[in-house]
C-alpha positions in Angstrom: -26.2 -30.8 6.5 -22.5 -31.0 5.8 -20.2 -32.0 8.5 -16.6 -30.7 8.6 -13.7 -32.1 10.6 -11.7 -29.9 12.9 -8.8 -29.9 10.5 -11.0 -28.6 7.6 -12.4 -25.8 9.8 -8.9 -24.8 10.8 -7.7 -24.7 7.2 -10.7 -22.5 6.4 -9.9 -20.2 9.3 -6.3 -20.1 8.1 -7.3 -19.2 4.5 -9.7 -16.5 5.8 -7.0 -15.0 8.0 -4.5 -15.1 5.1 -6.9 -13.3 2.8 -7.5 -10.6 5.5 -3.7 -10.1 5.9 -3.3 -9.8 2.1 -6.0 -7.2 2.0 -4.5 -5.2 4.8 -1.0 -5.4 3.3 -2.3 -4.3 -0.1 -4.0 -1.3 1.4 -0.8 -0.3 3.3 1.2 -0.6 0.1 -1.3 1.5 -1.9 -1.2 4.2 0.8 2.6 4.2 0.8 2.7 4.4 -3.0 0.4 7.4 -3.0 2.3 9.2 -0.3 5.5 8.6 -2.1 3.9 9.9 -5.4 2.7 13.1 -3.7 6.1 13.6 -2.1 7.8 13.1 -5.4 5.5 15.7 -7.1 6.1 18.2 -4.3 9.9 17.7 -4.5 9.9 18.1 -8.3 7.9 21.3 -8.0 10.4 22.6 -5.4 13.3 21.6 -7.5 11.8 23.4 -10.6 11.2 26.5 -8.5 14.8 26.5 -7.3 16.1 25.9 -10.9 14.1 28.9 -12.1 15.4 31.1 -9.3 19.0 30.1 -10.0 18.6 30.8 -13.7 17.4 34.4 -13.0 20.8 35.3 -11.3 
């Protein structure tokens, strides 16, 4: 059976925590990206509608 020192266990815990944080941050960034994309598409459609209304007059 392998024996690990306290320092090695702490570094493993640190790396596990770091990976968890990176995963959480990545998900948050993906969600923000998709929300911004959907908002951009909505704004573009609204602008196109406004442009078509202005051209009719």
